[in-house]
Biopython code that builds the backbone (N, CA, C, O; Angstrom):
import numpy as np
from Bio.PDB.StructureBuilder import StructureBuilder

atoms = [
    (1, "MET", "N", (0.837, -1.191, 0.000)),
    (1, "MET", "CA", (0.000, 0.000, 0.000)),
    (1, "MET", "C", (0.878, 1.250, 0.000)),
    (1, "MET", "O", (1.965, 1.272, 0.578)),
    (2, "THR", "N", (0.387, 2.261, -0.647)),
    (2, "THR", "CA", (1.106, 3.531, -0.659)),
    (2, "THR", "C", (0.611, 4.392, 0.496)),
    (2, "THR", "O", (-0.381, 4.073, 1.150)),
    (3, "VAL", "N", (1.311, 5.469, 0.726)),
    (3, "VAL", "CA", (0.908, 6.396, 1.787)),
    (3, "VAL", "C", (-0.483, 6.950, 1.488)),
    (3, "VAL", "O", (-1.308, 7.100, 2.389)),
    (4, "GLN", "N", (-0.733, 7.253, 0.209)),
    (4, "GLN", "CA", (-2.037, 7.793, -0.166)),
    (4, "GLN", "C", (-3.146, 6.775, 0.065)),
    (4, "GLN", "O", (-4.205, 7.134, 0.580)),
    (5, "SER", "N", (-2.930, 5.521, -0.301)),
    (5, "SER", "CA", (-3.981, 4.525, -0.094)),
    (5, "SER", "C", (-4.184, 4.247, 1.385)),
    (5, "SER", "O", (-5.304, 3.961, 1.809)),
    (6, "ASP", "N", (-3.116, 4.326, 2.184)),
    (6, "ASP", "CA", (-3.259, 4.192, 3.639)),
    (6, "ASP", "C", (-4.120, 5.317, 4.202)),
    (6, "ASP", "O", (-4.970, 5.084, 5.061)),
    (7, "ALA", "N", (-3.901, 6.524, 3.723)),
    (7, "ALA", "CA", (-4.680, 7.670, 4.192)),
    (7, "ALA", "C", (-6.144, 7.527, 3.805)),
    (7, "ALA", "O", (-7.032, 7.820, 4.605)),
    (8, "LEU", "N", (-6.398, 7.077, 2.581)),
    (8, "LEU", "CA", (-7.781, 6.881, 2.150)),
    (8, "LEU", "C", (-8.461, 5.784, 2.959)),
    (8, "LEU", "O", (-9.642, 5.897, 3.288)),
    (9, "ALA", "N", (-7.728, 4.731, 3.279)),
    (9, "ALA", "CA", (-8.287, 3.652, 4.092)),
    (9, "ALA", "C", (-8.633, 4.170, 5.487)),
    (9, "ALA", "O", (-9.656, 3.788, 6.054)),
    (10, "GLN", "N", (-7.786, 5.036, 6.040)),
    (10, "GLN", "CA", (-8.052, 5.605, 7.371)),
    (10, "GLN", "C", (-9.300, 6.480, 7.338)),
    (10, "GLN", "O", (-10.115, 6.430, 8.259)),
    (11, "VAL", "N", (-9.454, 7.271, 6.297)),
    (11, "VAL", "CA", (-10.645, 8.126, 6.159)),
    (11, "VAL", "C", (-11.899, 7.262, 6.095)),
    (11, "VAL", "O", (-12.906, 7.581, 6.726)),
    (12, "GLU", "N", (-11.842, 6.177, 5.342)),
    (12, "GLU", "CA", (-12.997, 5.288, 5.228)),
    (12, "GLU", "C", (-13.322, 4.640, 6.571)),
    (12, "GLU", "O", (-14.495, 4.512, 6.921)),
    (13, "ARG", "N", (-12.313, 4.233, 7.323)),
    (13, "ARG", "CA", (-12.559, 3.654, 8.660)),
    (13, "ARG", "C", (-13.216, 4.681, 9.579)),
    (13, "ARG", "O", (-14.144, 4.354, 10.318)),
    (14, "GLU", "N", (-12.735, 5.919, 9.531)),
    (14, "GLU", "CA", (-13.323, 6.972, 10.367)),
    (14, "GLU", "C", (-14.774, 7.234, 9.966)),
    (14, "GLU", "O", (-15.631, 7.443, 10.825)),
    (15, "ARG", "N", (-15.048, 7.221, 8.656)),
    (15, "ARG", "CA", (-16.414, 7.452, 8.185)),
    (15, "ARG", "C", (-17.341, 6.347, 8.675)),
    (15, "ARG", "O", (-18.436, 6.622, 9.167)),
    (16, "ARG", "N", (-16.903, 5.098, 8.540)),
    (16, "ARG", "CA", (-17.730, 3.980, 9.007)),
    (16, "ARG", "C", (-17.950, 4.059, 10.514)),
    (16, "ARG", "O", (-19.047, 3.777, 10.996)),
    (17, "HIS", "N", (-16.920, 4.439, 11.257)),
    (17, "HIS", "CA", (-17.044, 4.575, 12.713)),
    (17, "HIS", "C", (-18.061, 5.664, 13.061)),
    (17, "HIS", "O", (-18.886, 5.477, 13.956)),
    (18, "ALA", "N", (-18.008, 6.792, 12.363)),
    (18, "ALA", "CA", (-18.952, 7.885, 12.639)),
    (18, "ALA", "C", (-20.384, 7.456, 12.355)),
    (18, "ALA", "O", (-21.291, 7.769, 13.127)),
    (19, "ILE", "N", (-20.593, 6.742, 11.257)),
    (19, "ILE", "CA", (-21.937, 6.270, 10.911)),
    (19, "ILE", "C", (-22.443, 5.310, 11.970)),
    (19, "ILE", "O", (-23.595, 5.403, 12.394)),
    (20, "GLU", "N", (-21.593, 4.386, 12.401)),
    (20, "GLU", "CA", (-22.002, 3.422, 13.427)),
    (20, "GLU", "C", (-22.303, 4.122, 14.753)),
    (20, "GLU", "O", (-23.251, 3.752, 15.445)),
    (21, "ALA", "N", (-21.508, 5.126, 15.110)),
    (21, "ALA", "CA", (-21.739, 5.860, 16.360)),
    (21, "ALA", "C", (-23.087, 6.563, 16.336)),
    (21, "ALA", "O", (-23.792, 6.585, 17.345)),
    (22, "VAL", "N", (-23.452, 7.136, 15.198)),
    (22, "VAL", "CA", (-24.758, 7.796, 15.075)),
    (22, "VAL", "C", (-25.876, 6.776, 15.253)),
    (22, "VAL", "O", (-26.853, 7.034, 15.955)),
    (23, "ARG", "N", (-25.730, 5.624, 14.618)),
    (23, "ARG", "CA", (-26.759, 4.584, 14.743)),
    (23, "ARG", "C", (-26.884, 4.073, 16.167)),
    (23, "ARG", "O", (-27.996, 3.859, 16.649)),
    (24, "VAL", "N", (-25.762, 3.874, 16.848)),
    (24, "VAL", "CA", (-25.782, 3.389, 18.233)),
    (24, "VAL", "C", (-26.555, 4.362, 19.128)),
    (24, "VAL", "O", (-27.257, 3.944, 20.050)),
    (25, "LEU", "N", (-26.421, 5.652, 18.851)),
    (25, "LEU", "CA", (-27.121, 6.661, 19.653)),
    (25, "LEU", "C", (-28.569, 6.867, 19.212)),
    (25, "LEU", "O", (-29.263, 7.742, 19.731)),
    (26, "GLY", "N", (-29.022, 6.055, 18.251)),
    (26, "GLY", "CA", (-30.416, 6.136, 17.823)),
    (26, "GLY", "C", (-30.665, 7.140, 16.717)),
    (26, "GLY", "O", (-31.818, 7.426, 16.394)),
    (27, "GLY", "N", (-29.611, 7.680, 16.130)),
    (27, "GLY", "CA", (-29.779, 8.660, 15.064)),
    (27, "GLY", "C", (-29.847, 8.007, 13.699)),
    (27, "GLY", "O", (-29.591, 6.812, 13.544)),
    (28, "ASP", "N", (-30.193, 8.810, 12.724)),
    (28, "ASP", "CA", (-30.276, 8.342, 11.340)),
    (28, "ASP", "C", (-29.214, 9.070, 10.527)),
    (28, "ASP", "O", (-29.343, 10.270, 10.281)),
    (29, "PRO", "N", (-28.164, 8.365, 10.104)),
    (29, "PRO", "CA", (-27.081, 9.020, 9.378)),
    (29, "PRO", "C", (-27.363, 9.268, 7.899)),
    (29, "PRO", "O", (-26.533, 9.869, 7.216)),
    (30, "SER", "N", (-28.500, 8.827, 7.390)),
    (30, "SER", "CA", (-28.753, 8.992, 5.959)),
    (30, "SER", "C", (-28.865, 10.470, 5.600)),
    (30, "SER", "O", (-29.515, 11.256, 6.289)),
    (31, "GLY", "N", (-28.208, 10.816, 4.498)),
    (31, "GLY", "CA", (-28.214, 12.201, 4.038)),
    (31, "GLY", "C", (-27.243, 13.092, 4.774)),
    (31, "GLY", "O", (-27.105, 14.267, 4.434)),
    (32, "ARG", "N", (-26.577, 12.569, 5.762)),
    (32, "ARG", "CA", (-25.609, 13.366, 6.524)),
    (32, "ARG", "C", (-24.289, 12.631, 6.551)),
    (32, "ARG", "O", (-23.498, 12.733, 5.614)),
    (33, "GLU", "N", (-24.043, 11.887, 7.621)),
    (33, "GLU", "CA", (-22.772, 11.181, 7.735)),
    (33, "GLU", "C", (-22.537, 10.199, 6.584)),
    (33, "GLU", "O", (-21.401, 10.018, 6.145)),
    (34, "GLU", "N", (-23.598, 9.571, 6.100)),
    (34, "GLU", "CA", (-23.426, 8.648, 4.972)),
    (34, "GLU", "C", (-22.955, 9.368, 3.718)),
    (34, "GLU", "O", (-22.342, 8.756, 2.843)),
    (35, "GLU", "N", (-23.233, 10.653, 3.624)),
    (35, "GLU", "CA", (-22.815, 11.440, 2.462)),
    (35, "GLU", "C", (-21.473, 12.126, 2.697)),
    (35, "GLU", "O", (-21.004, 12.882, 1.846)),
    (36, "GLY", "N", (-20.848, 11.862, 3.861)),
    (36, "GLY", "CA", (-19.533, 12.433, 4.134)),
    (36, "GLY", "C", (-19.553, 13.725, 4.928)),
    (36, "GLY", "O", (-18.510, 14.353, 5.111)),
    (37, "ARG", "N", (-20.712, 14.129, 5.398)),
    (37, "ARG", "CA", (-20.792, 15.340, 6.223)),
    (37, "ARG", "C", (-21.016, 14.930, 7.667)),
    (37, "ARG", "O", (-21.783, 14.008, 7.946)),
    (38, "TYR", "N", (-20.361, 15.601, 8.565)),
    (38, "TYR", "CA", (-20.494, 15.286, 9.984)),
    (38, "TYR", "C", (-21.384, 16.314, 10.652)),
    (38, "TYR", "O", (-21.252, 17.514, 10.411)),
    (39, "HIS", "N", (-22.280, 15.848, 11.482)),
    (39, "HIS", "CA", (-23.216, 16.707, 12.198)),
    (39, "HIS", "C", (-23.091, 16.418, 13.685)),
    (39, "HIS", "O", (-22.602, 15.363, 14.089)),
    (40, "SER", "N", (-23.527, 17.346, 14.472)),
    (40, "SER", "CA", (-23.524, 17.126, 15.910)),
    (40, "SER", "C", (-24.819, 17.664, 16.516)),
    (40, "SER", "O", (-25.534, 18.462, 15.911)),
    (41, "VAL", "N", (-25.082, 17.210, 17.695)),
    (41, "VAL", "CA", (-26.217, 17.710, 18.463)),
    (41, "VAL", "C", (-25.625, 18.561, 19.575)),
    (41, "VAL", "O", (-24.747, 18.113, 20.312)),
    (42, "PHE", "N", (-26.102, 19.769, 19.689)),
    (42, "PHE", "CA", (-25.557, 20.709, 20.656)),
    (42, "PHE", "C", (-26.617, 21.055, 21.687)),
    (42, "PHE", "O", (-27.710, 21.502, 21.338)),
    (43, "TYR", "N", (-26.301, 20.853, 22.925)),
    (43, "TYR", "CA", (-27.182, 21.220, 24.030)),
    (43, "TYR", "C", (-26.481, 22.295, 24.845)),
    (43, "TYR", "O", (-25.287, 22.194, 25.128)),
    (44, "THR", "N", (-27.215, 23.300, 25.209)),
    (44, "THR", "CA", (-26.664, 24.325, 26.093)),
    (44, "THR", "C", (-27.614, 24.468, 27.275)),
    (44, "THR", "O", (-28.827, 24.321, 27.132)),
    (45, "SER", "N", (-27.069, 24.746, 28.401)),
    (45, "SER", "CA", (-27.907, 24.928, 29.590)),
    (45, "SER", "C", (-27.301, 26.012, 30.457)),
    (45, "SER", "O", (-26.113, 26.323, 30.368)),
    (46, "ARG", "N", (-28.131, 26.563, 31.276)),
    (46, "ARG", "CA", (-27.679, 27.585, 32.230)),
    (46, "ARG", "C", (-28.604, 27.547, 33.439)),
    (46, "ARG", "O", (-29.744, 27.091, 33.350)),
    (47, "PRO", "N", (-28.118, 28.014, 34.524)),
    (47, "PRO", "CA", (-28.980, 27.996, 35.723)),
    (47, "PRO", "C", (-30.196, 28.901, 35.539)),
    (47, "PRO", "O", (-30.141, 29.904, 34.826)),
    (48, "SER", "N", (-31.280, 28.531, 36.187)),
    (48, "SER", "CA", (-32.451, 29.401, 36.120)),
    (48, "SER", "C", (-32.183, 30.655, 36.937)),
    (48, "SER", "O", (-31.362, 30.631, 37.854)),
    (49, "PRO", "N", (-32.866, 31.753, 36.616)),
    (49, "PRO", "CA", (-32.645, 33.001, 37.350)),
    (49, "PRO", "C", (-32.970, 32.854, 38.841)),
    (49, "PRO", "O", (-33.914, 32.155, 39.210)),
    (50, "MET", "N", (-32.209, 33.494, 39.662)),
    (50, "MET", "CA", (-32.466, 33.477, 41.113)),
    (50, "MET", "C", (-33.736, 34.273, 41.394)),
    (50, "MET", "O", (-33.984, 35.309, 40.776)),
    (51, "ARG", "N", (-34.527, 33.779, 42.323)),
    (51, "ARG", "CA", (-35.752, 34.495, 42.721)),
    (51, "ARG", "C", (-35.731, 34.794, 44.176)),
    (51, "ARG", "O", (-36.674, 35.390, 44.697)),
]
sb = StructureBuilder()
sb.init_structure("model")
sb.init_model(0)
sb.init_chain("A")
sb.init_seg("    ")
for serial, (resi, resn, name, xyz) in enumerate(atoms, 1):
    if name == "N":
        sb.init_residue(resn, " ", resi, " ")
    sb.init_atom(name, np.array(xyz, "f"), 0.0, 1.0, " ", f" {name:<3s}", serial, name[0])
structure = sb.get_structure()
């Protein structure tokens, strides 16, 4: 294998891992990770105002 083919193989492994991680968490990777785009879910929280 060449350095380039090793790099491409690593990218493919990472892509498959990302797709599997989305599925394990109950998400649907179709149209997103399966197409090579990575998405995330962002939650933000803050304390409620003092009363």
